[in-house]
DOZAKE-826531 format. One record per residue: residue number from 1; residue in three letters; x, y, z of N, C-alpha, C, CB in turn. Coordinates in pm, whole numbers, padded with zeros to 5 digits. Glycine has a CB too. Example, Ala and Ser with C-alpha at 12.3 -4.5 7.8 and 13.67 -1.06 7.14 Angstrom:
<rs>
+-------+------+--------+--------+--------+--------+--------+--------+--------+--------+--------+--------+--------+--------+
: sevex : logu :   n.px :   n.py :   n.pz :  ca.px :  ca.py :  ca.pz :   c.px :   c.py :   c.pz :  cb.px :  cb.py :  cb.pz :
+-------+------+--------+--------+--------+--------+--------+--------+--------+--------+--------+--------+--------+--------+
:     1 :  ala :  01319 : -00569 :  00780 :  01230 : -00450 :  00780 :  01320 : -00330 :  00780 :  01131 : -00447 :  00905 :
:     2 :  ser :  01285 : -00225 :  00708 :  01367 : -00106 :  00714 :  01290 :  00003 :  00787 :  01408 : -00060 :  00572 :
+-------+------+--------+--------+--------+--------+--------+--------+--------+--------+--------+--------+--------+--------+
</rs>
This chain:
<rs>
+-------+------+--------+--------+--------+--------+--------+--------+--------+--------+--------+--------+--------+--------+
: sevex : logu :   n.px :   n.py :   n.pz :  ca.px :  ca.py :  ca.pz :   c.px :   c.py :   c.pz :  cb.px :  cb.py :  cb.pz :
+-------+------+--------+--------+--------+--------+--------+--------+--------+--------+--------+--------+--------+--------+
:     1 :  unk :  08958 :  07340 :  09378 :  08884 :  07463 :  09403 :  08969 :  07563 :  09481 :  08754 :  07432 :  09480 :
:     2 :  unk :  09043 :  07513 :  09580 :  09127 :  07600 :  09661 :  09236 :  07663 :  09575 :  09189 :  07521 :  09777 :
:     3 :  unk :  09292 :  07585 :  09484 :  09396 :  07635 :  09395 :  09340 :  07741 :  09301 :  09458 :  07520 :  09315 :
:     4 :  unk :  09220 :  07718 :  09249 :  09157 :  07815 :  09160 :  09132 :  07947 :  09232 :  09026 :  07759 :  09105 :
:     5 :  unk :  09086 :  07939 :  09354 :  09060 :  08060 :  09433 :  09189 :  08135 :  09458 :  08991 :  08025 :  09566 :
:     6 :  unk :  09294 :  08064 :  09493 :  09423 :  08128 :  09517 :  09474 :  08196 :  09390 :  09526 :  08025 :  09566 :
:     7 :  unk :  09463 :  08129 :  09278 :  09507 :  08187 :  09151 :  09427 :  08312 :  09116 :  09494 :  08085 :  09038 :
:     8 :  unk :  09298 :  08308 :  09141 :  09213 :  08424 :  09113 :  09253 :  08543 :  09199 :  09065 :  08389 :  09136 :
:     9 :  unk :  09276 :  08519 :  09326 :  09315 :  08626 :  09417 :  09449 :  08686 :  09376 :  09323 :  08574 :  09561 :
:    10 :  unk :  09545 :  08600 :  09344 :  09676 :  08648 :  09302 :  09665 :  08727 :  09173 :  09775 :  08531 :  09285 :
:    11 :  unk :  09591 :  08675 :  09077 :  09573 :  08745 :  08949 :  09507 :  08880 :  08969 :  09491 :  08661 :  08852 :
:    12 :  unk :  09405 :  08880 :  09050 :  09332 :  09004 :  09075 :  09424 :  09107 :  09141 :  09209 :  08977 :  09164 :
:    13 :  unk :  09499 :  09065 :  09239 :  09585 :  09156 :  09312 :  09701 :  09208 :  09228 :  09639 :  09089 :  09435 :
:    14 :  unk :  09766 :  09120 :  09155 :  09885 :  09158 :  09081 :  09858 :  09213 :  08943 :  09974 :  09042 :  09070 :
:    15 :  unk :  09768 :  09152 :  08871 :  09749 :  09189 :  08731 :  09644 :  09295 :  08710 :  09713 :  09068 :  08653 :
:    16 :  unk :  09535 :  09287 :  08783 :  09423 :  09375 :  08757 :  09416 :  09496 :  08849 :  09297 :  09299 :  08767 :
:    17 :  unk :  09493 :  09496 :  08956 :  09489 :  09608 :  09048 :  09352 :  09625 :  09111 :  09528 :  09734 :  08977 :
:    18 :  unk :  09304 :  09524 :  09180 :  09168 :  09524 :  09234 :  09146 :  09631 :  09341 :  09138 :  09390 :  09292 :
:    19 :  unk :  09251 :  09677 :  09405 :  09235 :  09778 :  09508 :  09188 :  09908 :  09445 :  09367 :  09799 :  09586 :
:    20 :  unk :  09107 :  09980 :  09518 :  09060 :  10109 :  09468 :  09177 :  10208 :  09461 :  08947 :  10165 :  09559 :
:    21 :  unk :  09156 :  10314 :  09388 :  09259 :  10418 :  09377 :  09292 :  10474 :  09515 :  09213 :  10531 :  09282 :
:    22 :  unk :  09189 :  10494 :  09596 :  09210 :  10547 :  09732 :  09296 :  10453 :  09814 :  09075 :  10570 :  09802 :
:    23 :  unk :  09266 :  10323 :  09804 :  09343 :  10226 :  09880 :  09488 :  10222 :  09833 :  09280 :  10086 :  09869 :
:    24 :  unk :  09509 :  10222 :  09703 :  09647 :  10220 :  09650 :  09725 :  10342 :  09697 :  09646 :  10215 :  09496 :
:    25 :  unk :  09661 :  10459 :  09695 :  09728 :  10581 :  09739 :  09756 :  10578 :  09889 :  09643 :  10704 :  09704 :
:    26 :  unk :  09659 :  10530 :  09966 :  09678 :  10520 :  10111 :  09794 :  10427 :  10142 :  09549 :  10471 :  10179 :
:    27 :  unk :  09793 :  10309 :  10081 :  09897 :  10209 :  10108 :  10033 :  10262 :  10066 :  09866 :  10076 :  10035 :
:    28 :  unk :  10040 :  10329 :  09953 :  10166 :  10385 :  09907 :  10221 :  10489 :  10005 :  10148 :  10448 :  09768 :
:    29 :  unk :  10133 :  10579 :  10048 :  10174 :  10680 :  10146 :  10212 :  10619 :  10279 :  10063 :  10781 :  10167 :
:    30 :  unk :  10136 :  10520 :  10320 :  10163 :  10449 :  10445 :  10300 :  10380 :  10440 :  10052 :  10345 :  10473 :
:    31 :  unk :  10328 :  10315 :  10328 :  10456 :  10246 :  10313 :  10572 :  10345 :  10316 :  10459 :  10167 :  10182 :
:    32 :  unk :  10550 :  10467 :  10270 :  10657 :  10566 :  10271 :  10697 :  10606 :  10413 :  10613 :  10691 :  10192 :
:    33 :  unk :  10613 :  10571 :  10512 :  10646 :  10598 :  10652 :  10726 :  10484 :  10715 :  10519 :  10623 :  10732 :
:    34 :  unk :  10746 :  10376 :  10638 :  10824 :  10264 :  10689 :  10744 :  10141 :  10726 :  10901 :  10308 :  10805 :
:    35 :  unk :  10612 :  10150 :  10721 :  10529 :  10032 :  10754 :  10529 :  09937 :  10635 :  10384 :  10074 :  10791 :
:    36 :  unk :  10515 :  09808 :  10663 :  10509 :  09712 :  10553 :  10370 :  09712 :  10489 :  10546 :  09570 :  10603 :
:    37 :  unk :  10366 :  09663 :  10366 :  10245 :  09668 :  10284 :  10125 :  09602 :  10352 :  10271 :  09601 :  10151 :
:    38 :  unk :  10144 :  09487 :  10412 :  10030 :  09416 :  10473 :  09972 :  09495 :  10590 :  10074 :  09276 :  10520 :
:    39 :  unk :  10055 :  09561 :  10668 :  10006 :  09642 :  10779 :  09929 :  09763 :  10727 :  10123 :  09687 :  10870 :
:    40 :  unk :  09978 :  09822 :  10618 :  09910 :  09937 :  10558 :  09774 :  09897 :  10501 :  09997 :  10000 :  10448 :
:    41 :  unk :  09769 :  09783 :  10435 :  09642 :  09734 :  10381 :  09544 :  09704 :  10495 :  09663 :  09608 :  10294 :
:    42 :  unk :  09594 :  09646 :  10601 :  09512 :  09616 :  10718 :  09454 :  09745 :  10777 :  09594 :  09540 :  10825 :
:    43 :  unk :  09539 :  09846 :  10790 :  09493 :  09974 :  10847 :  09384 :  10035 :  10759 :  09612 :  10073 :  10861 :
:    44 :  unk :  09404 :  10029 :  10628 :  09303 :  10083 :  10536 :  09171 :  10010 :  10555 :  09351 :  10072 :  10390 :
:    45 :  unk :  09176 :  09878 :  10564 :  09053 :  09800 :  10580 :  08982 :  09834 :  10711 :  09085 :  09649 :  10577 :
:    46 :  unk :  09058 :  09853 :  10818 :  08997 :  09890 :  10946 :  08929 :  10027 :  10937 :  09104 :  09892 :  11058 :
:    47 :  unk :  08996 :  10121 :  10873 :  08938 :  10254 :  10858 :  08815 :  10252 :  10768 :  09042 :  10351 :  10802 :
:    48 :  unk :  08822 :  10174 :  10660 :  08709 :  10165 :  10570 :  08589 :  10100 :  10639 :  08747 :  10085 :  10444 :
:    49 :  unk :  08614 :  10001 :  10724 :  08502 :  09938 :  10794 :  08439 :  10033 :  10895 :  08548 :  09809 :  10864 :
:    50 :  unk :  08518 :  10124 :  10950 :  08464 :  10220 :  11047 :  08392 :  10336 :  10979 :  08575 :  10274 :  11135 :
:    51 :  unk :  08451 :  10390 :  10873 :  08399 :  10510 :  10809 :  08318 :  10485 :  10683 :  08512 :  10601 :  10776 :
:    52 :  unk :  08327 :  10364 :  10627 :  08265 :  10337 :  10499 :  08354 :  10392 :  10388 :  08123 :  10399 :  10491 :
:    53 :  unk :  08331 :  10344 :  10267 :  08418 :  10384 :  10155 :  08413 :  10535 :  10130 :  08377 :  10309 :  10028 :
:    54 :  unk :  08294 :  10591 :  10122 :  08282 :  10734 :  10094 :  08331 :  10820 :  10211 :  08137 :  10769 :  10063 :
:    55 :  unk :  08298 :  10779 :  10332 :  08343 :  10853 :  10450 :  08494 :  10855 :  10462 :  08282 :  10796 :  10575 :
:    56 :  unk :  08556 :  10742 :  10431 :  08702 :  10734 :  10437 :  08764 :  10824 :  10331 :  08750 :  10588 :  10419 :
:    57 :  unk :  08711 :  10819 :  10209 :  08762 :  10905 :  10102 :  08751 :  11052 :  10143 :  08685 :  10881 :  09969 :
:    58 :  unk :  08637 :  11091 :  10199 :  08619 :  11230 :  10240 :  08721 :  11270 :  10345 :  08477 :  11250 :  10295 :
:    59 :  unk :  08749 :  11181 :  10439 :  08847 :  11212 :  10543 :  08989 :  11213 :  10490 :  08835 :  11112 :  10656 :
:    60 :  unk :  09020 :  11125 :  10396 :  09156 :  11119 :  10343 :  09189 :  11238 :  10254 :  09175 :  10991 :  10264 :
:    61 :  unk :  09091 :  11286 :  10178 :  09116 :  11390 :  10079 :  09082 :  11530 :  10125 :  09040 :  11359 :  09955 :
:    62 :  unk :  09071 :  11550 :  10254 :  09046 :  11684 :  10306 :  09180 :  11744 :  10352 :  08942 :  11681 :  10424 :
:    63 :  unk :  09192 :  11874 :  10341 :  09317 :  11939 :  10382 :  09333 :  11942 :  10533 :  09323 :  12081 :  10326 :
:    64 :  unk :  09223 :  11948 :  10603 :  09226 :  11955 :  10749 :  09157 :  11833 :  10809 :  09160 :  12085 :  10799 :
:    65 :  unk :  09232 :  11727 :  10829 :  09174 :  11607 :  10889 :  09145 :  11632 :  11036 :  09268 :  11484 :  10872 :
:    66 :  unk :  09034 :  11577 :  11082 :  08998 :  11596 :  11222 :  09095 :  11521 :  11312 :  08853 :  11550 :  11248 :
:    67 :  unk :  09103 :  11567 :  11433 :  09191 :  11501 :  11530 :  09145 :  11358 :  11556 :  09194 :  11581 :  11663 :
:    68 :  unk :  09015 :  11336 :  11558 :  08964 :  11201 :  11584 :  08998 :  11106 :  11468 :  08812 :  11204 :  11607 :
:    69 :  unk :  08994 :  11156 :  11343 :  09032 :  11072 :  11230 :  09181 :  11040 :  11234 :  08996 :  11141 :  11097 :
:    70 :  unk :  09263 :  11136 :  11266 :  09407 :  11112 :  11278 :  09435 :  11009 :  11387 :  09482 :  11243 :  11307 :
:    71 :  unk :  09363 :  11019 :  11497 :  09378 :  10921 :  11605 :  09338 :  10781 :  11558 :  09293 :  10963 :  11727 :
:    72 :  unk :  09226 :  10773 :  11486 :  09181 :  10644 :  11434 :  09283 :  10585 :  11336 :  09045 :  10660 :  11365 :
:    73 :  unk :  09344 :  10669 :  11253 :  09447 :  10620 :  11161 :  09565 :  10563 :  11238 :  09496 :  10733 :  11066 :
:    74 :  unk :  09607 :  10635 :  11341 :  09720 :  10590 :  11422 :  09686 :  10458 :  11493 :  09758 :  10698 :  11525 :
:    75 :  unk :  09569 :  10450 :  11552 :  09528 :  10330 :  11623 :  09516 :  10210 :  11528 :  09394 :  10354 :  11695 :
:    76 :  unk :  09461 :  10233 :  11411 :  09449 :  10124 :  11313 :  09586 :  10071 :  11274 :  09373 :  10172 :  11187 :
:    77 :  unk :  09678 :  10163 :  11248 :  09814 :  10122 :  11214 :  09881 :  10044 :  11325 :  09897 :  10242 :  11181 :
:    78 :  unk :  09866 :  10090 :  11447 :  09926 :  10020 :  11561 :  09865 :  09881 :  11580 :  09910 :  10103 :  11689 :
:    79 :  unk :  09735 :  09872 :  11567 :  09668 :  09741 :  11580 :  09717 :  09645 :  11474 :  09516 :  09756 :  11570 :
:    80 :  unk :  09733 :  09694 :  11353 :  09777 :  09608 :  11244 :  09922 :  09565 :  11260 :  09758 :  09679 :  11111 :
:    81 :  unk :  10003 :  09649 :  11318 :  10143 :  09611 :  11343 :  10152 :  09500 :  11446 :  10225 :  09732 :  11390 :
:    82 :  unk :  10058 :  09498 :  11541 :  10056 :  09396 :  11646 :  10006 :  09262 :  11593 :  09968 :  09441 :  11762 :
:    83 :  unk :  09923 :  09265 :  11487 :  09863 :  09142 :  11434 :  09961 :  09061 :  11355 :  09743 :  09174 :  11348 :
+-------+------+--------+--------+--------+--------+--------+--------+--------+--------+--------+--------+--------+--------+
</rs>
């Protein structure tokens, strides 16, 4: 059972692209700053849990992000780098 679950997760991640378009774009942009993929994914998950999927999308795709959202992005990234 454990092997089947691992295979499913790997298949989903690599073959099917289970991450949302927003998450893929966030992680790609995050990686371009020099952070590793796992830290970027962690930061996205932290932000999504705080803002919700729609709230996070709204904050990511606005031209003028609020100072508090920028702070939250920075804090999420720093927390994930420490983990």
